[in-house]
TINU-29356 format. One line per field, with one value per atom (N, C-alpha, C): residue in three letters; x, y, z; atom name. Coordinates in steps of 0.2 Angstrom, whole numbers, plus 2048, in hexadecimal, padded with zeros to 3 digits. Layout:
REM residues N
vexlum: c(ALA;...)
east: c(X;...)
north: c(Y;...)
up: c(Z;...)
lumlum: c(CA;...)
REM end
This chain:
REM residues 248
vexlum: c(MET;MET;MET;ARG;ARG;ARG;ARG;ARG;ARG;ASP;ASP;ASP;ALA;ALA;ALA;GLN;GLN;GLN;PRO;PRO;PRO;MET;MET;MET;THR;THR;THR;ASP;ASP;ASP;ASN;ASN;ASN;THR;THR;THR;PRO;PRO;PRO;PHE;PHE;PHE;PRO;PRO;PRO;GLY;GLY;GLY;PHE;PHE;PHE;PRO;PRO;PRO;GLY;GLY;GLY;GLY;GLY;GLY;ARG;ARG;ARG;LEU;LEU;LEU;ARG;ARG;ARG;PHE;PHE;PHE;ALA;ALA;ALA;ALA;ALA;ALA;VAL;VAL;VAL;PRO;PRO;PRO;ASP;ASP;ASP;VAL;VAL;VAL;PHE;PHE;PHE;PHE;PHE;PHE;SER;SER;SER;GLU;GLU;GLU;LEU;LEU;LEU;LEU;LEU;LEU;PRO;PRO;PRO;ALA;ALA;ALA;ILE;ILE;ILE;ASP;ASP;ASP;ASP;ASP;ASP;LEU;LEU;LEU;ALA;ALA;ALA;GLU;GLU;GLU;LEU;LEU;LEU;LYS;LYS;LYS;VAL;VAL;VAL;THR;THR;THR;LEU;LEU;LEU;HIS;HIS;HIS;ALA;ALA;ALA;ILE;ILE;ILE;TRP;TRP;TRP;ARG;ARG;ARG;LEU;LEU;LEU;GLN;GLN;GLN;ARG;ARG;ARG;VAL;VAL;VAL;LYS;LYS;LYS;ARG;ARG;ARG;GLU;GLU;GLU;PRO;PRO;PRO;ARG;ARG;ARG;TYR;TYR;TYR;LEU;LEU;LEU;ALA;ALA;ALA;LEU;LEU;LEU;ALA;ALA;ALA;GLU;GLU;GLU;LEU;LEU;LEU;ARG;ARG;ARG;ALA;ALA;ALA;ASP;ASP;ASP;ALA;ALA;ALA;ALA;ALA;ALA;LEU;LEU;LEU;VAL;VAL;VAL;ALA;ALA;ALA;GLY;GLY;GLY;LEU;LEU;LEU;ALA;ALA;ALA;ALA;ALA;ALA;THR;THR;THR;GLY;GLY;GLY;GLN;GLN;GLN;PRO;PRO;PRO;ALA;ALA;ALA;GLU;GLU;GLU;VAL;VAL;VAL;ALA;ALA;ALA;LEU;LEU;LEU;GLU;GLU;GLU;GLN;GLN;GLN;ALA;ALA;ALA;LEU;LEU;LEU;ALA;ALA;ALA;ARG;ARG;ARG;ALA;ALA;ALA;VAL;VAL;VAL;THR;THR;THR;ARG;ARG;ARG;GLY;GLY;GLY;THR;THR;THR;MET;MET;MET;LEU;LEU;LEU;ARG;ARG;ARG;LEU;LEU;LEU;GLN;GLN;GLN;GLY;GLY;GLY;GLU;GLU;GLU;GLY;GLY;GLY;SER;SER;SER;ASP;ASP;ASP;GLU;GLU;GLU;ALA;ALA;ALA;TRP;TRP;TRP;PHE;PHE;PHE;PHE;PHE;PHE;LEU;LEU;LEU;ASN;ASN;ASN;SER;SER;SER;GLN;GLN;GLN;GLN;GLN;GLN;GLY;GLY;GLY;ARG;ARG;ARG;GLN;GLN;GLN;GLY;GLY;GLY;PHE;PHE;PHE;GLU;GLU;GLU;ARG;ARG;ARG;ALA;ALA;ALA;LEU;LEU;LEU;ARG;ARG;ARG;GLY;GLY;GLY;GLU;GLU;GLU;VAL;VAL;VAL;SER;SER;SER;LEU;LEU;LEU;ALA;ALA;ALA;GLY;GLY;GLY;GLY;GLY;GLY;ALA;ALA;ALA;PRO;PRO;PRO;GLY;GLY;GLY;VAL;VAL;VAL;GLU;GLU;GLU;PRO;PRO;PRO;ARG;ARG;ARG;LEU;LEU;LEU;VAL;VAL;VAL;ALA;ALA;ALA;PRO;PRO;PRO;ARG;ARG;ARG;PRO;PRO;PRO;ASN;ASN;ASN;ILE;ILE;ILE;TYR;TYR;TYR;GLN;GLN;GLN;LEU;LEU;LEU;TYR;TYR;TYR;GLN;GLN;GLN;GLN;GLN;GLN;ASN;ASN;ASN;ILE;ILE;ILE;GLY;GLY;GLY;LEU;LEU;LEU;LEU;LEU;LEU;GLN;GLN;GLN;PRO;PRO;PRO;LEU;LEU;LEU;ILE;ILE;ILE;ALA;ALA;ALA;ASP;ASP;ASP;GLN;GLN;GLN;LEU;LEU;LEU;ARG;ARG;ARG;ASP;ASP;ASP;ALA;ALA;ALA;GLU;GLU;GLU;ALA;ALA;ALA;THR;THR;THR;TYR;TYR;TYR;PRO;PRO;PRO;ALA;ALA;ALA;GLU;GLU;GLU;TRP;TRP;TRP;ILE;ILE;ILE;GLU;GLU;GLU;GLU;GLU;GLU;ALA;ALA;ALA;PHE;PHE;PHE;ARG;ARG;ARG;ILE;ILE;ILE;ALA;ALA;ALA;VAL;VAL;VAL;GLU;GLU;GLU;ARG;ARG;ARG;ASN;ASN;ASN;ALA;ALA;ALA;ARG;ARG;ARG;ASN;ASN;ASN;TRP;TRP;TRP;ARG;ARG;ARG;TYR;TYR;TYR;VAL;VAL;VAL;ARG;ARG;ARG;GLY;GLY;GLY;ILE;ILE;ILE;LEU;LEU;LEU;GLU;GLU;GLU;ARG;ARG;ARG;TRP;TRP;TRP;ALA;ALA;ALA;ARG;ARG;ARG;GLU;GLU;GLU;GLY;GLY;GLY;LYS;LYS;LYS;GLY;GLY;GLY;SER;SER;SER;SER;SER;SER;GLU;GLU;GLU;ARG;ARG;ARG;SER;SER;SER;GLY;GLY;GLY;SER;SER;SER;GLY;GLY;GLY;GLY;GLY;GLY;GLU;GLU;GLU;ARG;ARG;ARG;LEU;LEU;LEU;GLU;GLU;GLU;ARG;ARG;ARG;ASP;ASP;ASP;ARG;ARG;ARG;TRP;TRP;TRP;ARG;ARG;ARG;TYR;TYR;TYR;ILE;ILE;ILE;LYS;LYS;LYS;GLY;GLY;GLY;LYS;LYS;LYS;TYR;TYR;TYR;GLY;GLY;GLY;ASP;ASP;ASP;ARG;ARG;ARG;VAL;VAL;VAL;LYS;LYS;LYS;TYR;TYR;TYR)
east: c(5CF;5CD;5D3;5D3;5D8;5DA;5E0;5E3;5DF;5DD;5DA;5D2;5D0;5C9;5C7;5CD;5CC;5C9;5C4;5C2;5C6;5C7;5CC;5C8;5CA;5C7;5C9;5C5;5C7;5CE;5D0;5D7;5DC;5DB;5E0;5E3;5E9;5EB;5EC;5EB;5EB;5F3;5F5;5FC;5FF;5FB;5FE;5FC;5FC;5FB;601;5FF;605;609;60F;613;611;614;612;60C;609;604;5FD;5FA;5F4;5EE;5E8;5E2;5DF;5DC;5D8;5D1;5CD;5C6;5C5;5C1;5C0;5BA;5BA;5B5;5B4;5AE;5AC;5AE;5B1;5B3;5AD;5A7;5A1;59F;5A1;5A0;5A3;5AA;5AD;5AB;5A8;5A6;59F;59B;593;591;592;590;593;599;59D;59B;59B;599;592;58D;586;585;589;588;58A;586;587;586;586;585;58A;58E;593;592;58C;58A;589;585;584;58A;58F;596;599;599;59D;599;593;58F;590;590;590;597;59C;5A3;5A4;5A1;5A2;59E;598;595;598;59B;59F;5A5;5A8;5AE;5AC;5A6;5A4;5A1;59E;59A;5A0;5A6;5AB;5AE;5AC;5AF;5AA;5A4;59F;5A0;59F;5A1;59A;595;58F;58D;589;586;57E;57A;57D;57F;583;586;581;580;57C;57E;57C;57D;577;576;570;571;56B;56B;56E;56D;570;577;57A;581;584;581;583;583;57E;57D;582;585;589;591;592;598;59C;5A1;5A4;5A7;5AB;5AE;5A9;5A4;59E;59B;599;596;59B;5A1;5A6;5A6;5A6;5A7;5A0;59B;594;593;597;596;599;59E;5A1;59C;596;592;58E;58E;58A;583;581;57B;57C;577;578;579;57E;580;57A;575;570;56C;56A;566;56A;571;575;575;575;576;56F;569;563;562;564;563;568;56E;573;570;56E;56B;565;561;55B;55D;562;565;568;56C;56F;56A;565;55F;55C;55A;557;55B;562;566;567;566;566;56D;571;577;576;571;56F;568;567;560;55E;558;556;550;551;54B;54A;543;541;53D;53E;53B;534;52F;528;526;523;521;527;52D;533;537;53C;541;547;547;54D;54D;553;554;55B;55B;561;563;569;56B;570;56F;573;575;57B;57E;57A;579;575;57A;57D;581;57E;581;57D;57D;583;583;57E;57E;579;572;570;569;567;56B;56A;568;56D;56B;565;564;55E;558;558;552;551;556;556;553;555;553;54B;549;543;53E;540;53C;53C;540;540;545;54A;54E;554;555;55B;558;55C;55A;55F;55C;560;562;568;56B;568;566;563;55C;559;551;54E;549;545;541;53F;53B;534;532;52C;52C;532;533;535;530;531;534;539;53C;537;536;532;536;534;537;534;539;537;538;533;534;538;53D;541;53D;53E;53B;53E;53A;53D;541;546;54A;547;549;546;546;54B;54C;547;546;541;53A;539;532;531;536;535;534;538;537;530;52E;528;522;522;51C;51C;522;523;525;52B;52E;535;538;53F;543;548;54C;551;551;556;55C;562;568;566;563;562;55D;558;554;557;55C;55F;563;566;569;564;55E;559;557;556;554;559;55F;564;564;563;563;55D;557;551;551;555;555;55A;55E;563;55F;55A;557;550;54C;546;546;542;541;53E;540;53E;537;533;52C;529;52B;529;529;52E;52F;52A;52A;525;51E;51C;515;514;519;518;517;51B;519;512;510;509;504;505;500;500;506;506;503;503;500;4F9;4F6;4EF;4EC;4F0;4ED;4EF;4F2;4F3;4F8;4FD;502;509;50A;510;515;518;51E;522;529;52D;52C;52A;529;523;51E;518;51B;51E;521;525;52A;52E;52B;525;521;51E;51C;519;51E;524;529;52B;52C;52E;529;522;51D;51D;51E;51E;524;52A;530;52F;52B;52A;525;51F;519;518;51C;51B;516;518;514;50E;50E;508;503;505;500;4FC;4FF;4FC;4F8;4F9;4F6;4F0;4EF;4E9;4E3;4DD;4D7;4D4;4D3;4D0;4D5;4DB;4E0;4E1;4E4;4E4;4E9;4EE;4F3;4EF;4EB;4E8;4E3;4DF;4DA;4DE;4E4;4E7;4E9;4EC;4ED;4E8;4E2;4DC;4DA;4DA;4D8;4DD;4E4;4E9;4E7;4E6;4E5;4DE;4D9;4D3;4D5;4D9;4DA;4DF;4E3;4E8;4E4;4DF;4DB;4D5;4D3;4CD;4CD;4C8;4C8;4CE;4D2;4D7;4DE;4DD;4E3;4E9;4E6;4EB;4EF;4ED;4F1;4F5;4F5;4F8;4FE;504;50A;50B;50D;50E;514)
north: c(43F;444;448;44F;453;452;453;452;456;45C;461;45F;45A;459;452;44F;448;448;445;444;441;443;43F;43C;436;432;435;434;436;434;42F;42C;42E;432;434;43B;43C;443;447;44E;452;453;451;451;458;45D;464;466;46D;470;46E;46C;46B;471;46F;475;477;47D;480;485;486;48B;488;48B;489;48D;48A;48E;48F;495;497;499;497;499;4A0;4A5;4AB;4AB;4AC;4AC;4B3;4B6;4BD;4BE;4C4;4C5;4C5;4C7;4C7;4C0;4BA;4B4;4B3;4B5;4B4;4B9;4BF;4C4;4C3;4C0;4BF;4B8;4B5;4AE;4A9;4A8;4A3;4A3;4A9;4A9;4A7;4A7;4A5;49E;49B;494;48F;48B;487;47F;47E;477;475;470;46E;46D;469;468;46E;473;479;47D;47D;480;47D;476;473;474;474;475;47C;481;488;489;487;488;484;47E;47A;47E;480;484;48A;48E;494;492;48C;48A;487;483;481;486;48B;490;494;495;498;494;48E;48A;487;489;487;48B;488;48C;48F;48F;492;499;49C;4A2;4A2;4A3;4A5;49F;4A0;49B;498;492;48F;487;484;47D;479;474;46F;46B;469;464;45E;45B;455;455;45B;45C;45B;45E;45E;457;453;44D;448;44A;445;447;44D;44F;44B;447;442;445;44B;44E;451;454;456;451;44C;446;443;442;43F;444;44A;44F;44F;44E;44E;447;442;43C;43C;441;442;445;448;44B;446;43F;43A;439;43C;43B;439;435;434;43A;439;43F;443;43F;443;447;444;447;44E;44D;452;458;456;45B;45F;45B;45F;464;461;466;46C;46A;470;475;473;477;47B;478;47B;481;47F;484;48A;489;48E;493;490;494;498;495;498;49E;49D;4A2;4A8;4A6;4AB;4AB;4A6;4A5;4A3;49E;49C;49D;49D;49E;498;495;48F;490;48C;48B;484;482;47C;47A;474;472;470;473;472;46B;468;461;45C;45E;459;45B;457;458;45B;45E;461;468;46A;471;474;47B;47E;484;485;489;48F;495;49B;49E;4A0;4A4;4AB;4AD;4B3;4B9;4BA;4C0;4C4;4C9;4CD;4C9;4C6;4C2;4BC;4B9;4B3;4B5;4BB;4BD;4BF;4C2;4C3;4BD;4B8;4B2;4AE;4AF;4AC;4AF;4B5;4B9;4B7;4B6;4B4;4AD;4A9;4A2;4A2;4A6;4A6;4A8;4AD;4B0;4AB;4A6;4A1;4A3;4A8;4AB;4A6;4A1;49D;496;491;48A;487;484;481;47A;478;472;46D;467;462;462;467;467;463;45F;45B;45F;45D;461;462;468;46A;46C;46B;46D;474;478;47F;481;485;486;48B;48A;48F;491;496;499;495;493;48F;494;495;499;495;498;494;492;48B;488;48B;48E;490;48B;48C;487;486;481;47F;485;489;48E;494;495;49A;498;492;48F;490;48E;48F;496;49A;4A1;4A4;4A2;4A5;4A2;49C;498;497;497;496;49C;49E;4A4;4A5;4A8;4AA;4A3;4A3;49D;49D;497;497;492;493;48F;487;485;47E;47B;47F;47D;47D;481;481;47B;478;472;46C;46C;467;468;46E;470;46E;46F;46D;465;461;45A;458;45B;45A;45B;461;462;45D;45A;455;44E;44E;447;446;44C;44B;44F;44D;451;458;45D;464;465;461;462;45F;45A;457;45C;460;465;46A;46D;472;470;46A;468;467;464;463;46A;46F;476;478;477;479;476;46F;46C;46E;46F;472;479;47D;484;483;47E;47D;47B;477;474;478;47E;483;47F;47C;478;47B;481;485;484;47E;47C;477;477;472;46B;46A;463;45F;463;461;45F;464;463;45D;45D;457;450;450;44A;448;44D;44B;448;44B;448;441;440;43A;435;437;432;430;435;434;42F;430;42C;425;424;41E;41A;41D;41A;41A;41F;421;426;42B;431;430;42C;42B;427;422;41E;422;427;42B;430;432;438;436;430;42E;42F;431;433;42D;42D;427;422;423;41D;41D;418;417;41D;41E;424;42A;42C;432;432;42D;42D;42D;42A;42A;432;435;43C;440;43F;443;442;43B;43A;43D;43D;440;447;44B;452;453;44F;450;451;44C;44C;452;453;459;45F;461;467;466;460;45F;460;45D;45E;45C;457;454;457;45D;460;462;464;466;460;45A;454;451;453;450;454;451;454;452;457;455;459)
up: c(B45;B4A;B4C;B4C;B4E;B56;B57;B5E;B63;B61;B66;B67;B63;B63;B66;B68;B6B;B72;B73;B7A;B7F;B85;B8A;B8F;B91;B97;B9D;BA2;BA9;BAB;BA9;BAC;BA7;BA2;B9E;B9F;BA2;BA3;B9D;B9D;B97;B96;B90;B8E;B8D;B8E;B8D;B86;B85;B7E;B7A;B73;B6F;B6D;B6A;B68;B61;B5F;B59;B5A;B54;B54;B56;B5B;B5E;B5C;B5B;B5A;B60;B61;B67;B65;B6A;B6A;B6E;B6B;B6E;B72;B78;B7D;B80;B7F;B81;B88;B8A;B91;B95;B93;B97;B99;B96;B98;B9F;BA0;BA6;BAC;BAA;BAF;BB1;BAD;BAF;BAE;BA9;BA8;BAD;BAD;BB0;BB8;BBB;BC2;BC3;BBE;BBF;BBE;BB9;BB7;BBD;BBF;BC5;BC3;BBC;BBA;BB5;BB7;BB3;BAB;BAA;BA3;B9F;BA2;B9F;B9D;BA2;BA1;B9B;B9B;B95;B8E;B8E;B88;B86;B8A;B88;B85;B88;B86;B7F;B7F;B79;B73;B74;B6F;B6D;B71;B6F;B6A;B6C;B68;B62;B61;B5B;B56;B59;B55;B51;B54;B51;B4B;B4A;B45;B40;B41;B3B;B35;B2F;B29;B26;B2A;B27;B2A;B26;B29;B28;B2D;B34;B38;B3D;B41;B46;B46;B4B;B4C;B51;B52;B52;B4E;B4E;B54;B57;B5D;B5B;B55;B52;B52;B50;B50;B57;B5C;B63;B65;B64;B66;B63;B5D;B5A;B5B;B5F;B61;B66;B64;B68;B6E;B6D;B73;B78;B75;B7A;B7E;B7A;B7E;B83;B81;B86;B8C;B8B;B91;B95;B92;B96;B9A;B98;B9B;BA2;BA3;BAA;BAF;BAD;BB1;BB5;BB3;BB7;BB4;BAF;BAC;BA5;BA2;B9B;B97;B92;B8E;B8B;B88;B85;B89;B8F;B95;B97;B98;B9A;B95;B8F;B89;B89;B89;B89;B8F;B95;B9B;B9A;B98;B98;B92;B8D;B88;B8A;B8E;B91;B96;B9A;B9F;B9B;B96;B92;B8F;B8C;B89;B8E;B94;B99;B9C;B9C;B9F;B9A;B93;B8E;B8A;B8C;B88;B81;B80;B79;B77;B71;B6E;B6A;B6B;B69;B64;B5E;B59;B59;B5A;B5A;B53;B51;B4B;B4C;B48;B49;B49;B4E;B4E;B4E;B50;B50;B56;B57;B5C;B59;B53;B50;B54;B55;B58;B56;B56;B54;B59;B5A;B60;B5D;B5F;B5D;B64;B63;B69;B6A;B70;B71;B70;B6B;B69;B64;B62;B5D;B56;B54;B4E;B4F;B55;B56;B55;B58;B58;B51;B4D;B46;B43;B43;B40;B42;B49;B4C;B49;B48;B45;B3E;B3A;B33;B33;B37;B37;B39;B3E;B40;B3A;B36;B31;B2B;B2B;B25;B20;B21;B1C;B1B;B1F;B1E;B20;B1C;B1D;B22;B28;B2D;B2B;B2C;B2B;B2F;B2D;B31;B31;B2F;B2F;B2A;B2B;B27;B22;B1C;B18;B1B;B1B;B1E;B25;B28;B2F;B30;B33;B34;B3B;B3C;B42;B46;B4C;B50;B57;B59;B5F;B65;B6A;B70;B76;B7A;B80;B85;B88;B8D;B93;B95;B9A;BA1;BA6;BAC;BB0;BB3;BB6;BBD;BC1;BC7;BCD;BCC;BD1;BD0;BC9;BC7;BC9;BC8;BCA;BD1;BD5;BDD;BDF;BDC;BDE;BDC;BD6;BD3;BD7;BD9;BDC;BE3;BE6;BEE;BF2;BF0;BF3;BF3;BF7;BF8;BF8;BF4;BF4;BFA;BFE;C03;C01;C04;C02;C03;C08;C0A;C04;C02;BFD;BF6;BF5;BEF;BED;BF2;BF1;BEF;BF3;BF1;BEA;BE8;BE1;BDC;BDD;BD9;BD8;BDD;BDD;BD9;BDA;BD6;BCF;BCD;BC6;BC2;BC6;BC3;BC3;BC6;BC7;BC2;BC2;BBF;BB8;BB3;BAD;BAE;BAA;BAB;BAB;BA7;BA6;BAC;BAF;BB6;BBB;BBC;BC1;BC0;BBA;BB8;BBA;BB8;BB9;BC1;BC4;BCB;BCF;BCD;BD0;BCE;BC8;BC6;BCA;BCB;BCF;BD7;BD9;BE0;BE1;BDC;BDC;BDC;BD7;BD6;BDD;BE1;BE7;BED;BEC;BF1;BF6;BF3;BF8;BF6;BF7;BF4;BF9;BF9;BFD;BF9;BFA;BF6;BF8;BFE;C00;BFC;BFB;BF7;BF0;BED;BE6;BE5;BEA;BEA;BEB;BEF;BF0;BE9;BE5;BDF;BDA;BDA;BD6;BD8;BDE;BE1;BDF;BE0;BDE;BD7;BD2;BCB;BCA;BCD;BCC;BCE;BD4;BD7;BD3;BD1;BCF;BC7;BC4;BBD;BBC;BB9;BB8;BB5;BAF;BAB;BAF;BB3;BB6;BBC;BBF;BC4;BC2;BBB;BB9;BB5;BB3;BB0;BB4;BB1;BB5;BB8;BBE;BC2;BC4;BC3;BC5;BCC;BCF;BD6;BD9;BD5;BD7;BD8;BD3;BD3;BD9;BDA;BDF;BE6;BE6;BED;BEE;BE9;BE9;BEC;BE9;BEA;BF2;BF4;BFB;C00;BFE;C02;C03;BFD;BFD;C01;C01;C05;C0C;C0F;C16;C18;C13;C15;C16;C11;C12;C16;C18;C1B;C23;C26;C2E;C32;C2F;C32;C2F;C2C;C29;C2E;C34;C38;C3B;C3A;C3D;C37;C31;C2C;C2A;C29;C27;C20;C1B;C14;C12)
lumlum: c(N;CA;C;N;CA;C;N;CA;C;N;CA;C;N;CA;C;N;CA;C;N;CA;C;N;CA;C;N;CA;C;N;CA;C;N;CA;C;N;CA;C;N;CA;C;N;CA;C;N;CA;C;N;CA;C;N;CA;C;N;CA;C;N;CA;C;N;CA;C;N;CA;C;N;CA;C;N;CA;C;N;CA;C;N;CA;C;N;CA;C;N;CA;C;N;CA;C;N;CA;C;N;CA;C;N;CA;C;N;CA;C;N;CA;C;N;CA;C;N;CA;C;N;CA;C;N;CA;C;N;CA;C;N;CA;C;N;CA;C;N;CA;C;N;CA;C;N;CA;C;N;CA;C;N;CA;C;N;CA;C;N;CA;C;N;CA;C;N;CA;C;N;CA;C;N;CA;C;N;CA;C;N;CA;C;N;CA;C;N;CA;C;N;CA;C;N;CA;C;N;CA;C;N;CA;C;N;CA;C;N;CA;C;N;CA;C;N;CA;C;N;CA;C;N;CA;C;N;CA;C;N;CA;C;N;CA;C;N;CA;C;N;CA;C;N;CA;C;N;CA;C;N;CA;C;N;CA;C;N;CA;C;N;CA;C;N;CA;C;N;CA;C;N;CA;C;N;CA;C;N;CA;C;N;CA;C;N;CA;C;N;CA;C;N;CA;C;N;CA;C;N;CA;C;N;CA;C;N;CA;C;N;CA;C;N;CA;C;N;CA;C;N;CA;C;N;CA;C;N;CA;C;N;CA;C;N;CA;C;N;CA;C;N;CA;C;N;CA;C;N;CA;C;N;CA;C;N;CA;C;N;CA;C;N;CA;C;N;CA;C;N;CA;C;N;CA;C;N;CA;C;N;CA;C;N;CA;C;N;CA;C;N;CA;C;N;CA;C;N;CA;C;N;CA;C;N;CA;C;N;CA;C;N;CA;C;N;CA;C;N;CA;C;N;CA;C;N;CA;C;N;CA;C;N;CA;C;N;CA;C;N;CA;C;N;CA;C;N;CA;C;N;CA;C;N;CA;C;N;CA;C;N;CA;C;N;CA;C;N;CA;C;N;CA;C;N;CA;C;N;CA;C;N;CA;C;N;CA;C;N;CA;C;N;CA;C;N;CA;C;N;CA;C;N;CA;C;N;CA;C;N;CA;C;N;CA;C;N;CA;C;N;CA;C;N;CA;C;N;CA;C;N;CA;C;N;CA;C;N;CA;C;N;CA;C;N;CA;C;N;CA;C;N;CA;C;N;CA;C;N;CA;C;N;CA;C;N;CA;C;N;CA;C;N;CA;C;N;CA;C;N;CA;C;N;CA;C;N;CA;C;N;CA;C;N;CA;C;N;CA;C;N;CA;C;N;CA;C;N;CA;C;N;CA;C;N;CA;C;N;CA;C;N;CA;C;N;CA;C;N;CA;C;N;CA;C;N;CA;C;N;CA;C;N;CA;C;N;CA;C;N;CA;C;N;CA;C;N;CA;C;N;CA;C;N;CA;C;N;CA;C;N;CA;C;N;CA;C;N;CA;C;N;CA;C;N;CA;C;N;CA;C;N;CA;C;N;CA;C;N;CA;C;N;CA;C;N;CA;C;N;CA;C;N;CA;C;N;CA;C;N;CA;C;N;CA;C;N;CA;C;N;CA;C;N;CA;C;N;CA;C;N;CA;C;N;CA;C;N;CA;C;N;CA;C;N;CA;C;N;CA;C;N;CA;C;N;CA;C;N;CA;C;N;CA;C;N;CA;C;N;CA;C;N;CA;C;N;CA;C;N;CA;C;N;CA;C;N;CA;C;N;CA;C;N;CA;C;N;CA;C;N;CA;C;N;CA;C;N;CA;C;N;CA;C;N;CA;C;N;CA;C;N;CA;C;N;CA;C;N;CA;C;N;CA;C;N;CA;C;N;CA;C;N;CA;C;N;CA;C;N;CA;C;N;CA;C)
REM end
C-alpha cells in the first residue's frame, strides 16, 4: 500500500507531507463556496472528498465508483469508523446524503444491492446517462442485473418541513440525533403515519420511532398484534372525548 493511502489511527500523529514530488487531487472551487458550508455531517464530508479523489484515479470511462469498491476501501472504512457508527452504516447514510444533496448520482442494480455512483459534474452526468441507457457495462454487476435510476430519499429536515412546518433550531438538534439513530426508511414511514393520523408534530413522530426501537418494528406493524392494538387504543383516546386530557 502506498504511504499516502495508509489509514491512520486516532492516536497516530500525521508525520507531515513527504518530500519530493507530490500528487494533488483537484477539488472544484464550487465545493468550498457552496457545498462545504452546507454539509453538516462528518461522514458525508469524508465520503464526498474521498469520492472526488478516487474518481480522478480510476482508469475507466465513464468514471464511477461501485458500492462494493467503496465498502472494500480500507482508508475510507478507517475514516468512517471515527464517526462512532459502524462503517457500513455510516457509508450508506453518507452516500444517501450526498445523493440527496445533489453531489453524487446513483444507479441501483435491479433486484440487488449493487449500486454505482457518479459525480454530478458535466462529465459525470454524461457517463451516468450512458450507463442508464445501457451503453456501458458497469464493473461489479452480476449477469442480468440492469442498473436503474433511484430517486433520492428526502432527508429528515426535508420531511419535517414538508409535513410539519418551519424548522426551528431546537428541533434541528433533535432531528440530527434521530437521523443518526434510526434507519432512513423508518423515519420516512413514521412521518407518513403521523400525517395519516393527523398528528403533525415531531413528538408523535419521535414516539413512533422510539416504540419501534424498543419493541421491534416488525412486531408492532403486524395486523392485529398487541403493539398495533395498543397504538389504535391510544389514538382513540387522543382523538376521542378525553382528547383534551391526554398529552402525546
